PDB file of the backbone (N, CA, C, O) and the ligand in Angstrom, with CONECT records:
HET     ZN  A 101       1
ATOM      1  N   UNK A   1     105.112 107.128  89.103  1.00  0.00           N
ATOM      2  CA  UNK A   1     103.839 107.208  89.789  1.00  0.00           C
ATOM      3  C   UNK A   1     103.932 106.472  91.119  1.00  0.00           C
ATOM      4  O   UNK A   1     104.137 105.258  91.148  1.00  0.00           O
ATOM      5  N   UNK A   2     103.785 107.186  92.190  1.00  0.00           N
ATOM      6  CA  UNK A   2     103.839 106.565  93.508  1.00  0.00           C
ATOM      7  C   UNK A   2     102.500 106.756  94.200  1.00  0.00           C
ATOM      8  O   UNK A   2     101.583 107.355  93.639  1.00  0.00           O
ATOM      9  N   UNK A   3     102.394 106.255  95.398  1.00  0.00           N
ATOM     10  CA  UNK A   3     101.178 106.425  96.176  1.00  0.00           C
ATOM     11  C   UNK A   3     100.065 105.483  95.791  1.00  0.00           C
ATOM     12  O   UNK A   3      98.895 105.765  96.049  1.00  0.00           O
ATOM     13  N   UNK A   4     100.416 104.352  95.169  1.00  0.00           N
ATOM     14  CA  UNK A   4      99.381 103.405  94.760  1.00  0.00           C
ATOM     15  C   UNK A   4      99.155 102.346  95.829  1.00  0.00           C
ATOM     16  O   UNK A   4      99.992 102.124  96.705  1.00  0.00           O
ATOM     17  N   UNK A   5      97.993 101.696  95.730  1.00  0.00           N
ATOM     18  CA  UNK A   5      97.654 100.594  96.613  1.00  0.00           C
ATOM     19  C   UNK A   5      97.744  99.293  95.834  1.00  0.00           C
ATOM     20  O   UNK A   5      97.719  99.305  94.603  1.00  0.00           O
ATOM     21  N   UNK A   6      97.848  98.178  96.531  1.00  0.00           N
ATOM     22  CA  UNK A   6      97.853  96.871  95.911  1.00  0.00           C
ATOM     23  C   UNK A   6      96.492  96.602  95.263  1.00  0.00           C
ATOM     24  O   UNK A   6      95.453  96.978  95.806  1.00  0.00           O
ATOM     25  N   UNK A   7      96.509  95.948  94.101  1.00  0.00           N
ATOM     26  CA  UNK A   7      95.263  95.657  93.379  1.00  0.00           C
ATOM     27  C   UNK A   7      94.275  94.824  94.173  1.00  0.00           C
ATOM     28  O   UNK A   7      93.089  94.802  93.846  1.00  0.00           O
ATOM     29  N   UNK A   8      94.738  94.137  95.211  1.00  0.00           N
ATOM     30  CA  UNK A   8      93.821  93.339  96.022  1.00  0.00           C
ATOM     31  C   UNK A   8      92.807  94.199  96.755  1.00  0.00           C
ATOM     32  O   UNK A   8      91.778  93.691  97.199  1.00  0.00           O
ATOM     33  N   UNK A   9      93.078  95.507  96.894  1.00  0.00           N
ATOM     34  CA  UNK A   9      92.111  96.377  97.556  1.00  0.00           C
ATOM     35  C   UNK A   9      90.839  96.542  96.725  1.00  0.00           C
ATOM     36  O   UNK A   9      89.842  97.063  97.225  1.00  0.00           O
ATOM     37  N   UNK A  10      90.860  96.104  95.455  1.00  0.00           N
ATOM     38  CA  UNK A  10      89.673  96.199  94.602  1.00  0.00           C
ATOM     39  C   UNK A  10      88.645  95.111  94.918  1.00  0.00           C
ATOM     40  O   UNK A  10      87.532  95.153  94.394  1.00  0.00           O
ATOM     41  N   UNK A  11      88.994  94.145  95.757  1.00  0.00           N
ATOM     42  CA  UNK A  11      88.087  93.020  96.034  1.00  0.00           C
ATOM     43  C   UNK A  11      86.729  93.504  96.541  1.00  0.00           C
ATOM     44  O   UNK A  11      85.696  93.050  96.049  1.00  0.00           O
ATOM     45  N   UNK A  12      86.711  94.399  97.496  1.00  0.00           N
ATOM     46  CA  UNK A  12      85.450  94.880  98.058  1.00  0.00           C
ATOM     47  C   UNK A  12      84.644  95.700  97.065  1.00  0.00           C
ATOM     48  O   UNK A  12      83.480  95.386  96.817  1.00  0.00           O
ATOM     49  N   UNK A  13      85.245  96.763  96.479  1.00  0.00           N
ATOM     50  CA  UNK A  13      84.485  97.566  95.529  1.00  0.00           C
ATOM     51  C   UNK A  13      83.973  96.769  94.328  1.00  0.00           C
ATOM     52  O   UNK A  13      82.865  97.022  93.855  1.00  0.00           O
ATOM     53  N   UNK A  14      84.762  95.807  93.824  1.00  0.00           N
ATOM     54  CA  UNK A  14      84.315  95.052  92.654  1.00  0.00           C
ATOM     55  C   UNK A  14      83.350  93.930  93.025  1.00  0.00           C
ATOM     56  O   UNK A  14      82.596  93.455  92.175  1.00  0.00           O
ATOM     57  N   UNK A  15      83.369  93.506  94.284  1.00  0.00           N
ATOM     58  CA  UNK A  15      82.442  92.460  94.713  1.00  0.00           C
ATOM     59  C   UNK A  15      80.990  92.961  94.636  1.00  0.00           C
ATOM     60  O   UNK A  15      80.054  92.179  94.468  1.00  0.00           O
ATOM     61  N   UNK A  16      80.837  94.255  94.760  1.00  0.00           N
ATOM     62  CA  UNK A  16      79.502  94.830  94.624  1.00  0.00           C
ATOM     63  C   UNK A  16      78.962  94.663  93.205  1.00  0.00           C
ATOM     64  O   UNK A  16      77.749  94.634  93.000  1.00  0.00           O
ATOM     65  N   UNK A  17      79.860  94.553  92.231  1.00  0.00           N
ATOM     66  CA  UNK A  17      79.456  94.492  90.826  1.00  0.00           C
ATOM     67  C   UNK A  17      79.488  93.056  90.304  1.00  0.00           C
ATOM     68  O   UNK A  17      78.566  92.621  89.614  1.00  0.00           O
ATOM     69  N   UNK A  18      80.547  92.328  90.633  1.00  0.00           N
ATOM     70  CA  UNK A  18      80.698  90.959  90.155  1.00  0.00           C
ATOM     71  C   UNK A  18      80.459  89.986  91.306  1.00  0.00           C
ATOM     72  O   UNK A  18      80.799  90.271  92.455  1.00  0.00           O
ATOM     73  N   UNK A  19      79.869  88.835  90.984  1.00  0.00           N
ATOM     74  CA  UNK A  19      79.602  87.841  92.015  1.00  0.00           C
ATOM     75  C   UNK A  19      80.840  87.027  92.354  1.00  0.00           C
ATOM     76  O   UNK A  19      80.876  86.368  93.393  1.00  0.00           O
ATOM     77  N   UNK A  20      81.850  87.059  91.503  1.00  0.00           N
ATOM     78  CA  UNK A  20      83.076  86.299  91.748  1.00  0.00           C
ATOM     79  C   UNK A  20      84.164  87.252  92.244  1.00  0.00           C
ATOM     80  O   UNK A  20      84.027  88.471  92.140  1.00  0.00           O
ATOM     81  N   UNK A  21      85.246  86.683  92.783  1.00  0.00           N
ATOM     82  CA  UNK A  21      86.374  87.497  93.238  1.00  0.00           C
ATOM     83  C   UNK A  21      87.197  87.927  92.025  1.00  0.00           C
ATOM     84  O   UNK A  21      87.958  87.136  91.467  1.00  0.00           O
ATOM     85  N   UNK A  22      87.038  89.170  91.631  1.00  0.00           N
ATOM     86  CA  UNK A  22      87.683  89.663  90.413  1.00  0.00           C
ATOM     87  C   UNK A  22      89.186  89.834  90.586  1.00  0.00           C
ATOM     88  O   UNK A  22      89.911  89.893  89.593  1.00  0.00           O
ATOM     89  N   UNK A  23      89.668  89.915  91.812  1.00  0.00           N
ATOM     90  CA  UNK A  23      91.116  90.081  91.984  1.00  0.00           C
ATOM     91  C   UNK A  23      91.867  88.827  91.558  1.00  0.00           C
ATOM     92  O   UNK A  23      93.071  88.887  91.309  1.00  0.00           O
ATOM     93  N   UNK A  24      91.171  87.681  91.470  1.00  0.00           N
ATOM     94  CA  UNK A  24      91.794  86.447  90.983  1.00  0.00           C
ATOM     95  C   UNK A  24      91.725  86.353  89.464  1.00  0.00           C
ATOM     96  O   UNK A  24      92.364  85.484  88.871  1.00  0.00           O
ATOM     97  N   UNK A  25      90.960  87.231  88.829  1.00  0.00           N
ATOM     98  CA  UNK A  25      90.855  87.222  87.369  1.00  0.00           C
ATOM     99  C   UNK A  25      92.187  87.641  86.755  1.00  0.00           C
ATOM    100  O   UNK A  25      92.955  88.395  87.353  1.00  0.00           O
ATOM    101  N   UNK A  26      92.443  87.139  85.553  1.00  0.00           N
ATOM    102  CA  UNK A  26      93.660  87.485  84.817  1.00  0.00           C
ATOM    103  C   UNK A  26      93.288  88.378  83.649  1.00  0.00           C
ATOM    104  O   UNK A  26      92.383  88.066  82.875  1.00  0.00           O
ATOM    105  N   UNK A  27      93.991  89.485  83.531  1.00  0.00           N
ATOM    106  CA  UNK A  27      93.753  90.402  82.420  1.00  0.00           C
ATOM    107  C   UNK A  27      95.028  90.656  81.648  1.00  0.00           C
ATOM    108  O   UNK A  27      96.132  90.455  82.153  1.00  0.00           O
ATOM    109  N   UNK A  28      94.857  91.101  80.413  1.00  0.00           N
ATOM    110  CA  UNK A  28      96.013  91.448  79.578  1.00  0.00           C
ATOM    111  C   UNK A  28      95.974  92.929  79.258  1.00  0.00           C
ATOM    112  O   UNK A  28      94.958  93.448  78.796  1.00  0.00           O
ATOM    113  N   UNK A  29      97.084  93.607  79.506  1.00  0.00           N
ATOM    114  CA  UNK A  29      97.212  95.039  79.263  1.00  0.00           C
ATOM    115  C   UNK A  29      97.130  95.332  77.765  1.00  0.00           C
ATOM    116  O   UNK A  29      97.824  94.706  76.963  1.00  0.00           O
ATOM    117  N   UNK A  30      96.277  96.290  77.395  1.00  0.00           N
ATOM    118  CA  UNK A  30      96.114  96.642  75.986  1.00  0.00           C
ATOM    119  C   UNK A  30      97.316  97.407  75.451  1.00  0.00           C
ATOM    120  O   UNK A  30      97.498  97.487  74.237  1.00  0.00           O
ATOM    121  N   UNK A  31      98.132  97.962  76.319  1.00  0.00           N
ATOM    122  CA  UNK A  31      99.269  98.768  75.866  1.00  0.00           C
ATOM    123  C   UNK A  31     100.529  97.930  75.660  1.00  0.00           C
ATOM    124  O   UNK A  31     101.194  98.064  74.633  1.00  0.00           O
ATOM    125  N   UNK A  32     100.868  97.072  76.617  1.00  0.00           N
ATOM    126  CA  UNK A  32     102.145  96.343  76.532  1.00  0.00           C
ATOM    127  C   UNK A  32     101.980  94.834  76.403  1.00  0.00           C
ATOM    128  O   UNK A  32     102.960  94.133  76.152  1.00  0.00           O
ATOM    129  N   UNK A  33     100.762  94.318  76.569  1.00  0.00           N
ATOM    130  CA  UNK A  33     100.527  92.895  76.394  1.00  0.00           C
ATOM    131  C   UNK A  33     100.831  92.037  77.604  1.00  0.00           C
ATOM    132  O   UNK A  33     100.675  90.817  77.548  1.00  0.00           O
ATOM    133  N   UNK A  34     101.262  92.648  78.700  1.00  0.00           N
ATOM    134  CA  UNK A  34     101.536  91.881  79.909  1.00  0.00           C
ATOM    135  C   UNK A  34     100.252  91.315  80.483  1.00  0.00           C
ATOM    136  O   UNK A  34      99.246  92.018  80.589  1.00  0.00           O
ATOM    137  N   UNK A  35     100.288  90.029  80.859  1.00  0.00           N
ATOM    138  CA  UNK A  35      99.151  89.394  81.513  1.00  0.00           C
ATOM    139  C   UNK A  35      99.447  89.245  82.991  1.00  0.00           C
ATOM    140  O   UNK A  35     100.581  88.975  83.387  1.00  0.00           O
ATOM    141  N   UNK A  36      98.416  89.423  83.803  1.00  0.00           N
ATOM    142  CA  UNK A  36      98.585  89.256  85.238  1.00  0.00           C
ATOM    143  C   UNK A  36      97.244  89.329  85.932  1.00  0.00           C
ATOM    144  O   UNK A  36      96.240  89.704  85.326  1.00  0.00           O
ATOM    145  N   UNK A  37      97.229  88.969  87.202  1.00  0.00           N
ATOM    146  CA  UNK A  37      95.990  89.015  87.955  1.00  0.00           C
ATOM    147  C   UNK A  37      95.641  90.463  88.288  1.00  0.00           C
ATOM    148  O   UNK A  37      96.513  91.327  88.380  1.00  0.00           O
ATOM    149  N   UNK A  38      94.360  90.702  88.463  1.00  0.00           N
ATOM    150  CA  UNK A  38      93.896  92.041  88.845  1.00  0.00           C
ATOM    151  C   UNK A  38      94.555  92.455  90.162  1.00  0.00           C
ATOM    152  O   UNK A  38      94.824  93.635  90.382  1.00  0.00           O
ATOM    153  N   UNK A  39      94.812  91.479  91.033  1.00  0.00           N
ATOM    154  CA  UNK A  39      95.434  91.766  92.312  1.00  0.00           C
ATOM    155  C   UNK A  39      96.844  92.322  92.204  1.00  0.00           C
ATOM    156  O   UNK A  39      97.356  92.904  93.160  1.00  0.00           O
ATOM    157  N   UNK A  40      97.481  92.146  91.041  1.00  0.00           N
ATOM    158  CA  UNK A  40      98.843  92.660  90.840  1.00  0.00           C
ATOM    159  C   UNK A  40      98.846  94.094  90.334  1.00  0.00           C
ATOM    160  O   UNK A  40      99.905  94.716  90.256  1.00  0.00           O
ATOM    161  N   UNK A  41      97.672  94.634  89.986  1.00  0.00           N
ATOM    162  CA  UNK A  41      97.597  96.004  89.469  1.00  0.00           C
ATOM    163  C   UNK A  41      97.977  97.001  90.555  1.00  0.00           C
ATOM    164  O   UNK A  41      97.918  96.704  91.748  1.00  0.00           O
ATOM    165  N   UNK A  42      98.369  98.192  90.111  1.00  0.00           N
ATOM    166  CA  UNK A  42      98.648  99.278  91.047  1.00  0.00           C
ATOM    167  C   UNK A  42      97.435 100.193  91.048  1.00  0.00           C
ATOM    168  O   UNK A  42      97.061 100.746  90.013  1.00  0.00           O
ATOM    169  N   UNK A  43      96.829 100.347  92.208  1.00  0.00           N
ATOM    170  CA  UNK A  43      95.570 101.086  92.307  1.00  0.00           C
ATOM    171  C   UNK A  43      95.810 102.451  92.941  1.00  0.00           C
ATOM    172  O   UNK A  43      96.396 102.567  94.017  1.00  0.00           O
ATOM    173  N   UNK A  44      95.340 103.473  92.243  1.00  0.00           N
ATOM    174  CA  UNK A  44      95.441 104.847  92.737  1.00  0.00           C
ATOM    175  C   UNK A  44      94.055 105.261  93.206  1.00  0.00           C
ATOM    176  O   UNK A  44      93.106 105.289  92.424  1.00  0.00           O
ATOM    177  N   UNK A  45      93.950 105.579  94.480  1.00  0.00           N
ATOM    178  CA  UNK A  45      92.650 105.823  95.097  1.00  0.00           C
ATOM    179  C   UNK A  45      92.487 107.267  95.550  1.00  0.00           C
ATOM    180  O   UNK A  45      91.570 107.576  96.311  1.00  0.00           O
ATOM    181  N   UNK A  46      93.365 108.155  95.090  1.00  0.00           N
ATOM    182  CA  UNK A  46      93.306 109.532  95.572  1.00  0.00           C
ATOM    183  C   UNK A  46      92.501 110.460  94.666  1.00  0.00           C
ATOM    184  O   UNK A  46      92.469 111.670  94.889  1.00  0.00           O
ATOM    185  N   UNK A  47      91.845 109.895  93.635  1.00  0.00           N
ATOM    186  CA  UNK A  47      90.987 110.697  92.760  1.00  0.00           C
ATOM    187  C   UNK A  47      89.535 110.484  93.107  1.00  0.00           C
ATOM    188  O   UNK A  47      89.224 109.917  94.154  1.00  0.00           O
ATOM    189  N   UNK A  48      88.634 110.933  92.238  1.00  0.00           N
ATOM    190  CA  UNK A  48      87.210 110.725  92.497  1.00  0.00           C
ATOM    191  C   UNK A  48      86.799 109.262  92.369  1.00  0.00           C
ATOM    192  O   UNK A  48      85.757 108.875  92.899  1.00  0.00           O
ATOM    193  N   UNK A  49      87.582 108.447  91.686  1.00  0.00           N
ATOM    194  CA  UNK A  49      87.303 107.011  91.570  1.00  0.00           C
ATOM    195  C   UNK A  49      88.585 106.235  91.790  1.00  0.00           C
ATOM    196  O   UNK A  49      89.598 106.797  92.207  1.00  0.00           O
ATOM    197  N   UNK A  50      88.539 104.935  91.507  1.00  0.00           N
ATOM    198  CA  UNK A  50      89.720 104.084  91.620  1.00  0.00           C
ATOM    199  C   UNK A  50      90.295 103.871  90.228  1.00  0.00           C
ATOM    200  O   UNK A  50      89.553 103.600  89.284  1.00  0.00           O
ATOM    201  N   UNK A  51      91.610 103.990  90.092  1.00  0.00           N
ATOM    202  CA  UNK A  51      92.283 103.781  88.813  1.00  0.00           C
ATOM    203  C   UNK A  51      93.314 102.683  89.012  1.00  0.00           C
ATOM    204  O   UNK A  51      94.226 102.825  89.827  1.00  0.00           O
ATOM    205  N   UNK A  52      93.175 101.579  88.263  1.00  0.00           N
ATOM    206  CA  UNK A  52      94.133 100.473  88.328  1.00  0.00           C
ATOM    207  C   UNK A  52      95.059 100.558  87.126  1.00  0.00           C
ATOM    208  O   UNK A  52      94.604 100.616  85.983  1.00  0.00           O
ATOM    209  N   UNK A  53      96.358 100.566  87.390  1.00  0.00           N
ATOM    210  CA  UNK A  53      97.357 100.677  86.324  1.00  0.00           C
ATOM    211  C   UNK A  53      98.187  99.403  86.219  1.00  0.00           C
ATOM    212  O   UNK A  53      98.375  98.678  87.195  1.00  0.00           O
ATOM    213  N   UNK A  54      98.675  99.153  85.014  1.00  0.00           N
ATOM    214  CA  UNK A  54      99.544  98.005  84.725  1.00  0.00           C
ATOM    215  C   UNK A  54     100.835  98.138  85.530  1.00  0.00           C
ATOM    216  O   UNK A  54     101.465  99.195  85.494  1.00  0.00           O
ATOM    217  N   UNK A  55     101.247  97.087  86.259  1.00  0.00           N
ATOM    218  CA  UNK A  55     102.491  97.173  87.016  1.00  0.00           C
ATOM    219  C   UNK A  55     103.720  97.192  86.113  1.00  0.00           C
ATOM    220  O   UNK A  55     104.800  97.579  86.560  1.00  0.00           O
ATOM    221  N   UNK A  56     103.583  96.787  84.860  1.00  0.00           N
ATOM    222  CA  UNK A  56     104.724  96.749  83.942  1.00  0.00           C
ATOM    223  C   UNK A  56     104.940  98.082  83.229  1.00  0.00           C
ATOM    224  O   UNK A  56     106.075  98.547  83.125  1.00  0.00           O
ATOM    225  N   UNK A  57     103.858  98.708  82.731  1.00  0.00           N
ATOM    226  CA  UNK A  57     104.034  99.909  81.909  1.00  0.00           C
ATOM    227  C   UNK A  57     103.294 101.137  82.435  1.00  0.00           C
ATOM    228  O   UNK A  57     103.524 102.241  81.941  1.00  0.00           O
ATOM    229  N   UNK A  58     102.419 100.977  83.417  1.00  0.00           N
ATOM    230  CA  UNK A  58     101.711 102.118  83.988  1.00  0.00           C
ATOM    231  C   UNK A  58     100.442 102.520  83.252  1.00  0.00           C
ATOM    232  O   UNK A  58      99.761 103.461  83.658  1.00  0.00           O
ATOM    233  N   UNK A  59     100.118 101.808  82.163  1.00  0.00           N
ATOM    234  CA  UNK A  59      98.897 102.105  81.400  1.00  0.00           C
ATOM    235  C   UNK A  59      97.665 101.878  82.287  1.00  0.00           C
ATOM    236  O   UNK A  59      97.669 100.984  83.134  1.00  0.00           O
ATOM    237  N   UNK A  60      96.621 102.679  82.095  1.00  0.00           N
ATOM    238  CA  UNK A  60      95.378 102.504  82.852  1.00  0.00           C
ATOM    239  C   UNK A  60      94.674 101.234  82.372  1.00  0.00           C
ATOM    240  O   UNK A  60      94.322 101.119  81.198  1.00  0.00           O
ATOM    241  N   UNK A  61      94.472 100.286  83.285  1.00  0.00           N
ATOM    242  CA  UNK A  61      93.780  99.043  82.959  1.00  0.00           C
ATOM    243  C   UNK A  61      92.286  99.174  83.173  1.00  0.00           C
ATOM    244  O   UNK A  61      91.495  98.758  82.326  1.00  0.00           O
ATOM    245  N   UNK A  62      91.897  99.749  84.295  1.00  0.00           N
ATOM    246  CA  UNK A  62      90.471  99.916  84.591  1.00  0.00           C
ATOM    247  C   UNK A  62      90.253 101.108  85.497  1.00  0.00           C
ATOM    248  O   UNK A  62      91.126 101.522  86.260  1.00  0.00           O
ATOM    249  N   UNK A  63      89.047 101.642  85.378  1.00  0.00           N
ATOM    250  CA  UNK A  63      88.609 102.738  86.245  1.00  0.00           C
ATOM    251  C   UNK A  63      87.278 102.333  86.846  1.00  0.00           C
ATOM    252  O   UNK A  63      86.422 101.774  86.160  1.00  0.00           O
ATOM    253  N   UNK A  64      87.104 102.612  88.114  1.00  0.00           N
ATOM    254  CA  UNK A  64      85.842 102.312  88.794  1.00  0.00           C
ATOM    255  C   UNK A  64      85.396 103.560  89.545  1.00  0.00           C
ATOM    256  O   UNK A  64      86.083 104.059  90.437  1.00  0.00           O
ATOM    257  N   UNK A  65      84.231 104.041  89.156  1.00  0.00           N
ATOM    258  CA  UNK A  65      83.639 105.188  89.841  1.00  0.00           C
ATOM    259  C   UNK A  65      82.321 104.744  90.449  1.00  0.00           C
ATOM    260  O   UNK A  65      81.576 103.962  89.859  1.00  0.00           O
ATOM    261  N   UNK A  66      82.054 105.248  91.618  1.00  0.00           N
ATOM    262  CA  UNK A  66      80.867 104.804  92.361  1.00  0.00           C
ATOM    263  C   UNK A  66      80.028 106.011  92.699  1.00  0.00           C
ATOM    264  O   UNK A  66      80.524 106.989  93.259  1.00  0.00           O
ATOM    265  N   UNK A  67      78.734 105.940  92.352  1.00  0.00           N
ATOM    266  CA  UNK A  67      77.786 106.961  92.743  1.00  0.00           C
ATOM    267  C   UNK A  67      76.835 106.389  93.768  1.00  0.00           C
ATOM    268  O   UNK A  67      77.002 105.244  94.189  1.00  0.00           O
ATOM    269  N   UNK A  68      75.835 107.158  94.184  1.00  0.00           N
ATOM    270  CA  UNK A  68      74.910 106.683  95.209  1.00  0.00           C
ATOM    271  C   UNK A  68      74.154 105.413  94.818  1.00  0.00           C
ATOM    272  O   UNK A  68      73.950 104.538  95.660  1.00  0.00           O
ATOM    273  N   UNK A  69      73.737 105.297  93.565  1.00  0.00           N
ATOM    274  CA  UNK A  69      72.929 104.141  93.171  1.00  0.00           C
ATOM    275  C   UNK A  69      73.464 103.440  91.930  1.00  0.00           C
ATOM    276  O   UNK A  69      72.768 102.606  91.350  1.00  0.00           O
ATOM    277  N   UNK A  70      74.683 103.759  91.514  1.00  0.00           N
ATOM    278  CA  UNK A  70      75.234 103.111  90.331  1.00  0.00           C
ATOM    279  C   UNK A  70      76.753 103.195  90.356  1.00  0.00           C
ATOM    280  O   UNK A  70      77.348 103.965  91.109  1.00  0.00           O
ATOM    281  N   UNK A  71      77.355 102.373  89.501  1.00  0.00           N
ATOM    282  CA  UNK A  71      78.811 102.371  89.376  1.00  0.00           C
ATOM    283  C   UNK A  71      79.171 102.361  87.896  1.00  0.00           C
ATOM    284  O   UNK A  71      78.422 101.842  87.069  1.00  0.00           O
ATOM    285  N   UNK A  72      80.310 102.932  87.577  1.00  0.00           N
ATOM    286  CA  UNK A  72      80.811 102.945  86.210  1.00  0.00           C
ATOM    287  C   UNK A  72      82.123 102.179  86.215  1.00  0.00           C
ATOM    288  O   UNK A  72      83.018 102.466  87.009  1.00  0.00           O
ATOM    289  N   UNK A  73      82.230 101.198  85.322  1.00  0.00           N
ATOM    290  CA  UNK A  73      83.440 100.398  85.217  1.00  0.00           C
ATOM    291  C   UNK A  73      83.973 100.519  83.794  1.00  0.00           C
ATOM    292  O   UNK A  73      83.315 100.104  82.840  1.00  0.00           O
ATOM    293  N   UNK A  74      85.154 101.081  83.658  1.00  0.00           N
ATOM    294  CA  UNK A  74      85.810 101.273  82.371  1.00  0.00           C
ATOM    295  C   UNK A  74      86.940 100.262  82.253  1.00  0.00           C
ATOM    296  O   UNK A  74      87.927 100.340  82.985  1.00  0.00           O
ATOM    297  N   UNK A  75      86.798  99.319  81.340  1.00  0.00           N
ATOM    298  CA  UNK A  75      87.787  98.243  81.172  1.00  0.00           C
ATOM    299  C   UNK A  75      88.552  98.364  79.861  1.00  0.00           C
ATOM    300  O   UNK A  75      89.160  97.394  79.409  1.00  0.00           O
ATOM    301  N   UNK A  76      88.530  99.539  79.247  1.00  0.00           N
ATOM    302  CA  UNK A  76      89.107  99.647  77.906  1.00  0.00           C
ATOM    303  C   UNK A  76      90.618  99.451  77.880  1.00  0.00           C
ATOM    304  O   UNK A  76      91.187  99.259  76.805  1.00  0.00           O
ATOM    305  N   UNK A  77      91.280  99.492  79.026  1.00  0.00           N
ATOM    306  CA  UNK A  77      92.724  99.270  79.058  1.00  0.00           C
ATOM    307  C   UNK A  77      93.106  97.804  79.074  1.00  0.00           C
ATOM    308  O   UNK A  77      94.289  97.465  79.092  1.00  0.00           O
ATOM    309  N   UNK A  78      92.105  96.931  79.068  1.00  0.00           N
ATOM    310  CA  UNK A  78      92.357  95.496  79.080  1.00  0.00           C
ATOM    311  C   UNK A  78      91.943  94.882  77.751  1.00  0.00           C
ATOM    312  O   UNK A  78      90.879  95.205  77.222  1.00  0.00           O
ATOM    313  N   UNK A  79      92.778  93.998  77.209  1.00  0.00           N
ATOM    314  CA  UNK A  79      92.394  93.252  76.008  1.00  0.00           C
ATOM    315  C   UNK A  79      91.330  92.235  76.380  1.00  0.00           C
ATOM    316  O   UNK A  79      90.352  92.051  75.655  1.00  0.00           O
ATOM    317  N   UNK A  80      91.522  91.581  77.504  1.00  0.00           N
ATOM    318  CA  UNK A  80      90.522  90.637  78.008  1.00  0.00           C
ATOM    319  C   UNK A  80      90.621  90.585  79.525  1.00  0.00           C
ATOM    320  O   UNK A  80      91.600  91.030  80.124  1.00  0.00           O
ATOM    321  N   UNK A  81      89.580  90.028  80.123  1.00  0.00           N
ATOM    322  CA  UNK A  81      89.559  89.737  81.552  1.00  0.00           C
ATOM    323  C   UNK A  81      89.044  88.314  81.694  1.00  0.00           C
ATOM    324  O   UNK A  81      87.884  88.030  81.395  1.00  0.00           O
ATOM    325  N   UNK A  82      89.915  87.423  82.152  1.00  0.00           N
ATOM    326  CA  UNK A  82      89.566  86.010  82.305  1.00  0.00           C
ATOM    327  C   UNK A  82      89.134  85.791  83.747  1.00  0.00           C
ATOM    328  O   UNK A  82      89.925  85.947  84.676  1.00  0.00           O
ATOM    329  N   UNK A  83      87.846  85.421  83.923  1.00  0.00           N
ATOM    330  CA  UNK A  83      87.261  85.307  85.259  1.00  0.00           C
ATOM    331  C   UNK A  83      87.122  83.855  85.682  1.00  0.00           C
ATOM    332  O   UNK A  83      86.688  83.021  84.887  1.00  0.00           O
ATOM    333  N   UNK A  84      87.482  83.537  86.922  1.00  0.00           N
ATOM    334  CA  UNK A  84      87.224  82.187  87.420  1.00  0.00           C
ATOM    335  C   UNK A  84      85.723  82.018  87.644  1.00  0.00           C
ATOM    336  O   UNK A  84      85.068  82.901  88.199  1.00  0.00           O
ATOM    337  N   UNK A  85      85.184  80.881  87.209  1.00  0.00           N
ATOM    338  CA  UNK A  85      83.759  80.624  87.408  1.00  0.00           C
ATOM    339  C   UNK A  85      83.579  79.338  88.187  1.00  0.00           C
ATOM    340  O   UNK A  85      84.331  78.385  87.985  1.00  0.00           O
ATOM    341  N   UNK A  86      82.603  79.292  89.067  1.00  0.00           N
ATOM    342  CA  UNK A  86      82.366  78.078  89.850  1.00  0.00           C
ATOM    343  C   UNK A  86      81.769  76.972  88.990  1.00  0.00           C
ATOM    344  O   UNK A  86      81.130  77.246  87.975  1.00  0.00           O
ATOM    345  N   UNK A  87      81.973  75.750  89.387  1.00  0.00           N
ATOM    346  CA  UNK A  87      81.328  74.617  88.723  1.00  0.00           C
ATOM    347  C   UNK A  87      82.279  73.794  87.882  1.00  0.00           C
ATOM    348  O   UNK A  87      82.149  72.570  87.838  1.00  0.00           O
ATOM    349  N   UNK A  88      83.220  74.415  87.220  1.00  0.00           N
ATOM    350  CA  UNK A  88      84.223  73.682  86.463  1.00  0.00           C
ATOM    351  C   UNK A  88      83.760  73.164  85.116  1.00  0.00           C
ATOM    352  O   UNK A  88      84.599  72.787  84.299  1.00  0.00           O
ATOM    353  N   UNK A  89      82.458  73.127  84.844  1.00  0.00           N
ATOM    354  CA  UNK A  89      81.976  72.633  83.559  1.00  0.00           C
ATOM    355  C   UNK A  89      82.148  73.681  82.485  1.00  0.00           C
ATOM    356  O   UNK A  89      81.858  74.857  82.703  1.00  0.00           O
ATOM    357  N   UNK A  90      82.616  73.262  81.336  1.00  0.00           N
ATOM    358  CA  UNK A  90      82.819  74.199  80.228  1.00  0.00           C
ATOM    359  C   UNK A  90      81.595  74.199  79.313  1.00  0.00           C
ATOM    360  O   UNK A  90      80.957  73.168  79.099  1.00  0.00           O
ATOM    361  N   UNK A  91      81.289  75.365  78.787  1.00  0.00           N
ATOM    362  CA  UNK A  91      80.202  75.492  77.807  1.00  0.00           C
ATOM    363  C   UNK A  91      80.812  75.880  76.473  1.00  0.00           C
ATOM    364  O   UNK A  91      81.754  76.669  76.407  1.00  0.00           O
ATOM    365  N   UNK A  92      80.264  75.316  75.422  1.00  0.00           N
ATOM    366  CA  UNK A  92      80.747  75.670  74.090  1.00  0.00           C
ATOM    367  C   UNK A  92      79.735  76.523  73.361  1.00  0.00           C
ATOM    368  O   UNK A  92      79.969  76.919  72.219  1.00  0.00           O
TER     369      UNK A  92
HETATM  370 ZN    ZN A 101     101.135  97.322  80.412  1.00  0.00          ZN2+
END
């Protein structure tokens, strides 16, 4: 699979949805178990939406589609997404 963009290009589109910089978040691929930052994903932008794939195995990690007044975010390719949060205080 060629023609992909660096995962850091997701910063703008995802900033509309999340208040934090999601490209710094760490996710784990549901297919191969590789963990890495969203910014390391390979993003394919030549379809109707954005598709981020695992740099290790090529599995689809997330899909982002944008309409006029809403967005669809499919994260089923990730086991988890660990997001940096401001403040540093932990809640139990
Ligand atoms: Zn993978």
